[in-house]
Biotite code that builds the C-alpha atoms (Angstrom):
import biotite.structure as struc

atoms = struc.array([
    struc.Atom([0.000, 0.000, 0.000], chain_id="A", res_id=1, res_name="MET", atom_name="CA", element="C"),
    struc.Atom([1.294, 3.448, -0.900], chain_id="A", res_id=2, res_name="GLU", atom_name="CA", element="C"),
    struc.Atom([2.136, 5.664, 2.065], chain_id="A", res_id=3, res_name="LYS", atom_name="CA", element="C"),
    struc.Atom([0.090, 8.809, 2.476], chain_id="A", res_id=4, res_name="LEU", atom_name="CA", element="C"),
    struc.Atom([1.863, 12.127, 2.229], chain_id="A", res_id=5, res_name="LYS", atom_name="CA", element="C"),
    struc.Atom([1.511, 13.737, 5.617], chain_id="A", res_id=6, res_name="MET", atom_name="CA", element="C"),
    struc.Atom([1.900, 17.328, 4.441], chain_id="A", res_id=7, res_name="GLN", atom_name="CA", element="C"),
    struc.Atom([0.276, 19.414, 1.743], chain_id="A", res_id=8, res_name="THR", atom_name="CA", element="C"),
    struc.Atom([2.441, 21.158, -0.829], chain_id="A", res_id=9, res_name="PRO", atom_name="CA", element="C"),
    struc.Atom([3.591, 24.675, 0.006], chain_id="A", res_id=10, res_name="ASN", atom_name="CA", element="C"),
    struc.Atom([1.270, 26.630, -2.300], chain_id="A", res_id=11, res_name="ILE", atom_name="CA", element="C"),
    struc.Atom([2.942, 29.949, -1.541], chain_id="A", res_id=12, res_name="THR", atom_name="CA", element="C"),
    struc.Atom([6.321, 28.560, -2.597], chain_id="A", res_id=13, res_name="GLU", atom_name="CA", element="C"),
    struc.Atom([4.804, 27.070, -5.762], chain_id="A", res_id=14, res_name="GLN", atom_name="CA", element="C"),
    struc.Atom([3.222, 30.426, -6.626], chain_id="A", res_id=15, res_name="ASN", atom_name="CA", element="C"),
    struc.Atom([6.539, 32.193, -6.048], chain_id="A", res_id=16, res_name="MET", atom_name="CA", element="C"),
    struc.Atom([8.223, 29.722, -8.425], chain_id="A", res_id=17, res_name="GLU", atom_name="CA", element="C"),
    struc.Atom([5.655, 30.506, -11.118], chain_id="A", res_id=18, res_name="GLN", atom_name="CA", element="C"),
    struc.Atom([6.110, 34.257, -10.654], chain_id="A", res_id=19, res_name="ILE", atom_name="CA", element="C"),
    struc.Atom([9.896, 33.822, -10.744], chain_id="A", res_id=20, res_name="ALA", atom_name="CA", element="C"),
    struc.Atom([9.620, 31.972, -14.073], chain_id="A", res_id=21, res_name="LYS", atom_name="CA", element="C"),
    struc.Atom([7.413, 34.669, -15.595], chain_id="A", res_id=22, res_name="LEU", atom_name="CA", element="C"),
    struc.Atom([9.030, 37.725, -13.981], chain_id="A", res_id=23, res_name="PHE", atom_name="CA", element="C"),
    struc.Atom([12.553, 36.872, -12.755], chain_id="A", res_id=24, res_name="PRO", atom_name="CA", element="C"),
    struc.Atom([13.349, 40.567, -12.314], chain_id="A", res_id=25, res_name="ASN", atom_name="CA", element="C"),
    struc.Atom([10.818, 40.944, -9.456], chain_id="A", res_id=26, res_name="VAL", atom_name="CA", element="C"),
    struc.Atom([12.503, 38.355, -7.224], chain_id="A", res_id=27, res_name="MET", atom_name="CA", element="C"),
    struc.Atom([14.567, 39.713, -4.341], chain_id="A", res_id=28, res_name="THR", atom_name="CA", element="C"),
    struc.Atom([15.822, 38.629, -0.918], chain_id="A", res_id=29, res_name="GLU", atom_name="CA", element="C"),
    struc.Atom([14.810, 39.784, 2.542], chain_id="A", res_id=30, res_name="THR", atom_name="CA", element="C"),
    struc.Atom([15.664, 38.608, 6.032], chain_id="A", res_id=31, res_name="GLN", atom_name="CA", element="C"),
    struc.Atom([13.321, 36.717, 8.304], chain_id="A", res_id=32, res_name="ASP", atom_name="CA", element="C"),
    struc.Atom([12.996, 37.356, 12.036], chain_id="A", res_id=33, res_name="GLU", atom_name="CA", element="C"),
    struc.Atom([16.063, 35.161, 12.705], chain_id="A", res_id=34, res_name="LYS", atom_name="CA", element="C"),
    struc.Atom([18.225, 37.080, 10.222], chain_id="A", res_id=35, res_name="GLY", atom_name="CA", element="C"),
    struc.Atom([18.226, 34.340, 7.571], chain_id="A", res_id=36, res_name="ASN", atom_name="CA", element="C"),
    struc.Atom([17.936, 35.342, 3.929], chain_id="A", res_id=37, res_name="ASN", atom_name="CA", element="C"),
    struc.Atom([14.722, 34.318, 2.196], chain_id="A", res_id=38, res_name="LYS", atom_name="CA", element="C"),
    struc.Atom([13.282, 34.864, -1.258], chain_id="A", res_id=39, res_name="ARG", atom_name="CA", element="C"),
    struc.Atom([10.648, 37.524, -1.677], chain_id="A", res_id=40, res_name="ALA", atom_name="CA", element="C"),
    struc.Atom([8.720, 39.352, -4.378], chain_id="A", res_id=41, res_name="ILE", atom_name="CA", element="C"),
    struc.Atom([9.098, 43.082, -5.003], chain_id="A", res_id=42, res_name="ASP", atom_name="CA", element="C"),
    struc.Atom([5.402, 43.886, -5.499], chain_id="A", res_id=43, res_name="PHE", atom_name="CA", element="C"),
    struc.Atom([6.097, 47.427, -6.648], chain_id="A", res_id=44, res_name="ASP", atom_name="CA", element="C"),
    struc.Atom([8.279, 46.054, -9.437], chain_id="A", res_id=45, res_name="LEU", atom_name="CA", element="C"),
    struc.Atom([5.669, 43.394, -10.270], chain_id="A", res_id=46, res_name="LEU", atom_name="CA", element="C"),
    struc.Atom([2.961, 46.063, -10.444], chain_id="A", res_id=47, res_name="LYS", atom_name="CA", element="C"),
    struc.Atom([5.207, 48.120, -12.708], chain_id="A", res_id=48, res_name="GLN", atom_name="CA", element="C"),
    struc.Atom([5.721, 45.081, -14.972], chain_id="A", res_id=49, res_name="SER", atom_name="CA", element="C"),
    struc.Atom([1.942, 44.645, -15.216], chain_id="A", res_id=50, res_name="LEU", atom_name="CA", element="C"),
    struc.Atom([1.037, 48.337, -15.223], chain_id="A", res_id=51, res_name="SER", atom_name="CA", element="C"),
    struc.Atom([-1.020, 48.218, -18.417], chain_id="A", res_id=52, res_name="SER", atom_name="CA", element="C"),
    struc.Atom([-3.362, 45.506, -17.072], chain_id="A", res_id=53, res_name="VAL", atom_name="CA", element="C"),
    struc.Atom([-3.729, 46.512, -13.412], chain_id="A", res_id=54, res_name="LEU", atom_name="CA", element="C"),
    struc.Atom([-7.022, 47.635, -11.900], chain_id="A", res_id=55, res_name="VAL", atom_name="CA", element="C"),
    struc.Atom([-6.694, 50.868, -9.967], chain_id="A", res_id=56, res_name="ASP", atom_name="CA", element="C"),
    struc.Atom([-8.432, 50.995, -6.579], chain_id="A", res_id=57, res_name="ASP", atom_name="CA", element="C"),
    struc.Atom([-10.608, 53.815, -7.897], chain_id="A", res_id=58, res_name="ALA", atom_name="CA", element="C"),
    struc.Atom([-11.796, 51.753, -10.885], chain_id="A", res_id=59, res_name="ASP", atom_name="CA", element="C"),
    struc.Atom([-15.148, 50.019, -10.541], chain_id="A", res_id=60, res_name="GLU", atom_name="CA", element="C"),
    struc.Atom([-15.038, 46.242, -10.439], chain_id="A", res_id=61, res_name="ARG", atom_name="CA", element="C"),
    struc.Atom([-16.922, 43.280, -9.058], chain_id="A", res_id=62, res_name="TYR", atom_name="CA", element="C"),
    struc.Atom([-15.539, 41.815, -5.862], chain_id="A", res_id=63, res_name="ARG", atom_name="CA", element="C"),
    struc.Atom([-16.656, 39.996, -2.770], chain_id="A", res_id=64, res_name="LEU", atom_name="CA", element="C"),
    struc.Atom([-15.209, 41.147, 0.538], chain_id="A", res_id=65, res_name="ASP", atom_name="CA", element="C"),
    struc.Atom([-15.922, 40.317, 4.147], chain_id="A", res_id=66, res_name="TRP", atom_name="CA", element="C"),
    struc.Atom([-14.181, 40.838, 7.492], chain_id="A", res_id=67, res_name="PRO", atom_name="CA", element="C"),
    struc.Atom([-11.460, 38.222, 7.924], chain_id="A", res_id=68, res_name="GLY", atom_name="CA", element="C"),
    struc.Atom([-11.021, 37.502, 4.201], chain_id="A", res_id=69, res_name="LYS", atom_name="CA", element="C"),
    struc.Atom([-7.267, 38.239, 4.243], chain_id="A", res_id=70, res_name="LYS", atom_name="CA", element="C"),
    struc.Atom([-6.715, 36.024, 7.277], chain_id="A", res_id=71, res_name="ALA", atom_name="CA", element="C"),
    struc.Atom([-8.752, 33.223, 5.681], chain_id="A", res_id=72, res_name="ALA", atom_name="CA", element="C"),
    struc.Atom([-6.711, 33.405, 2.461], chain_id="A", res_id=73, res_name="LEU", atom_name="CA", element="C"),
    struc.Atom([-3.453, 33.288, 4.420], chain_id="A", res_id=74, res_name="LEU", atom_name="CA", element="C"),
    struc.Atom([-4.638, 30.310, 6.470], chain_id="A", res_id=75, res_name="LYS", atom_name="CA", element="C"),
    struc.Atom([-5.922, 28.494, 3.373], chain_id="A", res_id=76, res_name="ALA", atom_name="CA", element="C"),
    struc.Atom([-2.470, 28.751, 1.781], chain_id="A", res_id=77, res_name="ASN", atom_name="CA", element="C"),
    struc.Atom([-0.508, 27.402, 4.750], chain_id="A", res_id=78, res_name="THR", atom_name="CA", element="C"),
    struc.Atom([0.690, 23.816, 4.797], chain_id="A", res_id=79, res_name="GLN", atom_name="CA", element="C"),
    struc.Atom([-1.274, 21.299, 6.823], chain_id="A", res_id=80, res_name="ILE", atom_name="CA", element="C"),
    struc.Atom([-0.207, 17.945, 8.201], chain_id="A", res_id=81, res_name="THR", atom_name="CA", element="C"),
    struc.Atom([-3.621, 16.290, 8.291], chain_id="A", res_id=82, res_name="LYS", atom_name="CA", element="C"),
    struc.Atom([-4.799, 13.437, 6.083], chain_id="A", res_id=83, res_name="THR", atom_name="CA", element="C"),
    struc.Atom([-8.175, 12.153, 5.028], chain_id="A", res_id=84, res_name="LEU", atom_name="CA", element="C"),
    struc.Atom([-8.675, 8.484, 5.813], chain_id="A", res_id=85, res_name="ARG", atom_name="CA", element="C"),
    struc.Atom([-11.680, 6.334, 4.989], chain_id="A", res_id=86, res_name="PRO", atom_name="CA", element="C"),
    struc.Atom([-13.713, 4.952, 7.858], chain_id="A", res_id=87, res_name="CYS", atom_name="CA", element="C"),
    struc.Atom([-14.888, 1.641, 6.376], chain_id="A", res_id=88, res_name="ARG", atom_name="CA", element="C"),
    struc.Atom([-16.636, 0.415, 9.531], chain_id="A", res_id=89, res_name="LYS", atom_name="CA", element="C"),
    struc.Atom([-18.970, 3.435, 9.567], chain_id="A", res_id=90, res_name="ASP", atom_name="CA", element="C"),
    struc.Atom([-19.574, 3.339, 5.804], chain_id="A", res_id=91, res_name="SER", atom_name="CA", element="C"),
    struc.Atom([-22.460, 1.753, 3.944], chain_id="A", res_id=92, res_name="VAL", atom_name="CA", element="C"),
    struc.Atom([-21.494, -0.052, 0.718], chain_id="A", res_id=93, res_name="ASN", atom_name="CA", element="C"),
    struc.Atom([-18.037, 1.543, 0.834], chain_id="A", res_id=94, res_name="PHE", atom_name="CA", element="C"),
    struc.Atom([-16.716, -0.199, -2.298], chain_id="A", res_id=95, res_name="ASP", atom_name="CA", element="C"),
    struc.Atom([-19.706, 0.583, -4.513], chain_id="A", res_id=96, res_name="SER", atom_name="CA", element="C"),
    struc.Atom([-20.956, 3.981, -3.359], chain_id="A", res_id=97, res_name="THR", atom_name="CA", element="C"),
    struc.Atom([-20.334, 7.035, -5.492], chain_id="A", res_id=98, res_name="GLU", atom_name="CA", element="C"),
    struc.Atom([-20.739, 9.399, -2.553], chain_id="A", res_id=99, res_name="ASN", atom_name="CA", element="C"),
    struc.Atom([-18.185, 10.731, -0.118], chain_id="A", res_id=100, res_name="VAL", atom_name="CA", element="C"),
    struc.Atom([-18.937, 12.339, 3.222], chain_id="A", res_id=101, res_name="TYR", atom_name="CA", element="C"),
    struc.Atom([-16.077, 14.454, 4.572], chain_id="A", res_id=102, res_name="ILE", atom_name="CA", element="C"),
    struc.Atom([-16.131, 15.697, 8.143], chain_id="A", res_id=103, res_name="GLU", atom_name="CA", element="C"),
    struc.Atom([-13.755, 18.244, 9.654], chain_id="A", res_id=104, res_name="GLY", atom_name="CA", element="C"),
    struc.Atom([-12.718, 21.875, 9.818], chain_id="A", res_id=105, res_name="ASP", atom_name="CA", element="C"),
    struc.Atom([-12.975, 23.717, 6.482], chain_id="A", res_id=106, res_name="ASN", atom_name="CA", element="C"),
    struc.Atom([-9.261, 24.475, 6.343], chain_id="A", res_id=107, res_name="PHE", atom_name="CA", element="C"),
    struc.Atom([-8.312, 20.893, 7.124], chain_id="A", res_id=108, res_name="GLU", atom_name="CA", element="C"),
    struc.Atom([-10.540, 19.136, 4.628], chain_id="A", res_id=109, res_name="VAL", atom_name="CA", element="C"),
])
């Protein structure tokens, strides 16, 4: 049986890799709280690179906002170490059903 991966991929790191491939000039280095160098994105330079297609804050546009949206997006992009496992003893017709019931916190499942 194949072992389950116990950690989700680092989506933020994957997104940074994609940005680095498309816009290598916007990649820079900063220091974390321990003084270690880490890769970062110069958003001002990225905005300048995309200046002809950016939406200004004053421009009208459709969007959906709510209190806590930023925090939810940050939490949704963090790695988790949880795994989904089937519970065969509580299932009905486990091998033939086409339905899945998932229980847990939204960010974990």
